[in-house]
N, C-alpha and C positions, 0 to 999 in steps of 0.2 A: 202790117208792119208798123204797127205804133206798138201792138203787142208785144210782135221782136225788142224793140228799145228795150222797154218797163224791162220784160223778162231778165233782157240782157244787167240790167240795171240795180236785179236784184242783190244786195248786196248777201250772196249764200250763207258766210261765215257766221254775221250776225242771224239770222235765220236757223243756223243748226243751234249756234251758243241756247238762242233764248228758246226753244227748241227742247231741247236737252235737256235744257233746266226746267222749265214749265214739267216736261213728264214727270223729272224726280218727284220736284212734290205731290203731282199728284197723283204719282203711284204711291209716296211717301202716306198718304190722306186714306189710300183706297188700304192698304196696308193699315193701316190702326182700324181702318171696316173688318177686315180679316178679311178683307177681296183679296188676296194675292194672286189669286189664280187671271185678275187681269193686269196680264206684263203690258202697259200704257207703254213700259221703256224702255222694251224690247222690240214691242210690236218698230216703233218711233226709231231705235238703230236699223232696224232690218230693213226700213223703206225709205231711210238716207243711206245704207248701204249700197240699196241695189243704185238708187241716183247716180252715188257718188261714182258707182265703178262701170256705169255705165258711161255719164260726160271723159273719164281715163280711159275706159275702151277708146268711143271716137276721138279721141285724139290724143291718143294713144307715143306720135312721134313726140310728146316733149317729155313720153318720163321714160323711153319705150327697152332701156336698158334694163330698168328699176321696174318692170313689172315680167320682163323673161326670169330676174332673178326671182321673180317671187313664186315662178311658174314652177321655176331650179326646184324651190324649195315645198312647195306643194308638192311635188312627186317624195323630194325628200323626205318629207316627212309623214308619206302612202305605204313607202317599203318599212320607213319605221313599223309602220302600225300595223300589216300585215305580218313580220316576224317575230310578232308581239305576240295576237293573237289568233285565229284561225275564225271568231264567229264578232260580229257587230264590229269588223273593222272601221265602219265612218260613226261611231257613237262617241271619239274625243274630237271629233272634228270642231266642235263648237269653242277649244280651247284655239286648235291654230285660230279659227276667226275674231277671237280675242286676241292674239296674237297680232295678227292683220291689220287691226280698225287699223289701230295710231298710224301706219307706213300709208292706207286708204285715205284717211285723212288728207292729212300730208301731200300723198300725188295729187287729189283732188283741190288743193289751195293751190300748188305748182300750177296748174291749168289754167285757174281766174287768172285773168290779166287787173290786177284793183291801185287804182289811182292811191295817191299819198291821203285824196281827201275819204274814199272808201275805208283806208285803214286806221286812220283817225275814228273816223266811227264806230269801228268794230271797237277799240279800247275802249270811246264811250261805252256803248254799251257792259263792255269787259265790268269796265268798273262800277255802274253801277247794279247789273249781279251780284258782286263779287259786298257792296257797301250794303244791297236789299236785304244779302243772307245772313252780310255777320250785325242787322240792327233786328231781325230774326236770333240769333242766337241770343244776341244781351238781354231781350221783352222774354228770350224762353229762360234764363238764368235767373236773372228780377222777377218774374212772378212763379218759377219755379212750373215752368208751360209742357205737359207729359210731350205733346205730339215732336217739339224745337230739339229731345234728347239722344244723345247721339247710341246712344246704347239703350234694350232695352231688357236692363237686369238693375241689384242695386250697383251702378257703377254711375258715378262725375263723370259727367258732357253734355253738349250742346252742340248739335252740328246743322240747326235749324231746316232748313227746306233741304235738306244733302239728305241720301238715305244713309250711306250706309257709311263705317267709319271710318276704311279704309282710301275710298271718293271724299271723305272730308279733311284726307291729310295731306293728300294731292293735291286740294281747292287751297287748303291754306299755306304750305309750301307755293304756291304757285303765288298765289295774291299777296303772302307777306313781300317775296321776294321784285316783286313787279311795284310791287309804293313803295316801299325800300331803297329800289332803286329811280324810282320818278322822284319821291325826296332828296333823298340825300348822295346820291350821283349825278340826277341830270339839273341838281335842287331846283324841285317846282315846288310849287304849293301846295303839299299833301299830305306834311310831315302829321295831323290831324287827323287823315283818313288814315297813312300808316299805324297809329296807333288803335287807331280802330279796330283795324284788322290784326291788328300784333295778340291785341288782347282778347279779340273772340278767334283765334285762334287756340289762346292759351285754353281758354271757356269750354272751347272741340272738345279735351280732354283726351285726346287722343296722342300717346306716346312720340309719333310721327310728326303731327301737326306745332308738338312742344317744343319736339330736335328743330325743324326747323327753324322757328324763331331764333333759338340760340345759335345760327349757323349762320344766320340771315346778321346779325348784332355780331358775329363773330369777323363777317367781311366787311361790314362798316367799320370798325377798331382798323381792321386793316389798310382797306382801301384807301383812306381818308388817313391814316397813320395816328388813328386818335391816341396811341399811345405812350405817343409822342408831346402828349397836350398835358400842359396841368391839371386843368378844367375840368377834366374828362381820369384822370388818374387821379384827382381829388374828391370827384363824383362816387369814382366805384370803390374807394375805402369809405365816407360817406356810408354808401350802402351797404358795404360788407360788413360796420359796425351797429347801421340797425338791425343788418341780417339775424347778427351775436346776442345784442337784444333783447330784442324781441324775437327772442328763437322759439321761445314755449308759444304764440299766439302761431306764428306761422307754424308748428305739428300740430294745431290743432287744425287749423287749415289741408293741412295737408293728412290728416289722419284719413280720410275713406278711402284716401290711395294707403297709403301703408299695411289699412287692414285687410284690402285688397291683394295688394302682391306678398304681403310679408309671408304668410303660409308658405305662398310658392316657392318665396327666396327664401325662408325656410328647408326645403323639401327636398326640390331640385336645383336650387342655385340662385344667381342675378342674371345669368344668360337666361336664364330660361321665362325669370319673368320678362325683362326684356324684348326675348321674340317671340315671346305670348305665346309658349307652348310648342313655337317652327322647329327650334331645336330635336326637339325630341321626336316630333314628326321623321324631321330628319334619319337622324339617329335610330331609330326601332319601323321606320315603318322603310321608308322611300331607300336607302342604299339597302336594307335587308331585301326588299324586291328585288334591285337593279341583281345587286350578283349572283342567289336563286335564279330567275329568269332571262335574266336576257343575255342575246348572243352576241357576239361580233359586228351584226350589223346594224344589231342595237345602239351601242357602242358609237357608230359611224354617225345614225341618222335618227338613233334618237327611243324612245316605247312607250307609252303610256298606260299606265297597267287601270287599277281605279280609280276616279276624279276622285279619291278620298284620298287619294297616300299624295299628293301634290304638295310640296313642304312647302311654300308658302313664302319664301324669300326668292325672288323675280330671274336674281344672275344663274341658280340654282336651277329651279326650273326653266330656263329655256333650253341651261342643254339634257335634260329629265324629257324636254319636247320633242329634241330637233337634234339631239346627239354631239360627238364633236365636230365633223364636217357642219353638218346643217345649225347647230349654234354659231358658229362661229359666222356660216352664210350668214343666215340673222341679227347677228350685229353690226356684217357692214351691208345689210340692208338698211341696216337706223341711219347709221355713222350720214351717208346718201340722200336718207333723206331730210336729217336733222344739218346736217350739212350750210354751212351757210361761207360764203364767198369772202376771206381777211377778217374771219371773223378775230370780234374782240372779246379778252382777257371771263368779260363782268358775264357775257355768254357759256365760255370754254364752264366756268366757276358755275351758272346752274345746273348746265347740263352736270358739271362732276355734284352738286346739291341733291336731286332728280333719282343719279346711278348712288348714293349714297346711302337716300330714306329707302328707294327702291329694294334694295342688298338686305334691308334691314327690317323692310315694315309687307312687303310683298303686294301681289294685287296692284298692281301697278298698268295691269295691259286689261285686266277684267272688267274696268273703271271706261268706261265706253266716252263719256264726259270732261274723260281725262286729258282722252284726244286732240279734244274740239280746246283744251286748256293749254297743250302746247301746240298745239300750230298758231296761235294767236301771240305765245309767247316768238315762238319764231317770228314772226311778221311783225311783233317788237320790234326783236333788235337788228330785222332787214330797213325797218324804216330809220331808226335813230340813231345818228352820226355819234359813231365809236367816241367814249370817251378814256381814255388813259392819263392818266395820273405822271 
């Protein structure tokens, strides 16, 4: 009886959060030792997915409609695969698995009965992990620690314990928004933590993370109506003036970025530099493949060819994987699991921010840890009282 009580009181969201973060750090270390074959993060995800799947099926009544829709989506996906290739029909099931992992995590969270005290514990651990990784980024930046670098190439950026640059982008998109909301919208004493996290996002060196900081800044300006505040206007004008005066030093700081992206801009244009060649992959590989190999069935239900053809722009790849009918169904399933009754405008802006970045950067669905962070953000907006100005 005591064992049952202890198991019931385990905060499984914290377990998932910490386990995924630690496994990322360990796997990054193994990669540093040239031991890529020990995919500990993948093993953790596999075990967690089985465990969550069993709980969801046992408590199927809570999520029966969404489970039914997922089964239909899986059938449509297989129909599209059968139509596009005769052999190795299941070779791209990994992409289907990536695509539904967020849904599985949110369905699992829906089966849990979490008290407000347990939710506060989740947010506390969430903050601890963000702060720990942000400190690692600062340490990496100050002391040039190679292990903490974002890119294994001649490109600036430090991601701390996070493996992929795409995960670092979404990690800091979510983290910056969370601390911004805590500090400036709910007026909690976390402004210094917000500055730490925002600075770490910039040091991460990914375009999406930097864009996230800018979009959060825009959110604050309009949410708080700072454009009507004389102090803000004076500060903004002063910052602009300083930027003009010290433009040479700023250019020196930006030189590594200019040296990296200028040849791309010169040869292909600014859009290709911003999209990191994704627009070229879409234009030169994905669209020609669809035009030559897809049948009418594939336009309805999708059909993946080579795993290397995907564009990397998530909204486009959704319809590449699932087609028009399957893509619409998939987006509806996401709507169901992310929906919050009497939703606040802040949550809508957060989701919009995610959509904007995933449309430009991609790989939102291929980072398992992002699903845990999205689950926490949904719990966060369910917990706080709506703040409407």
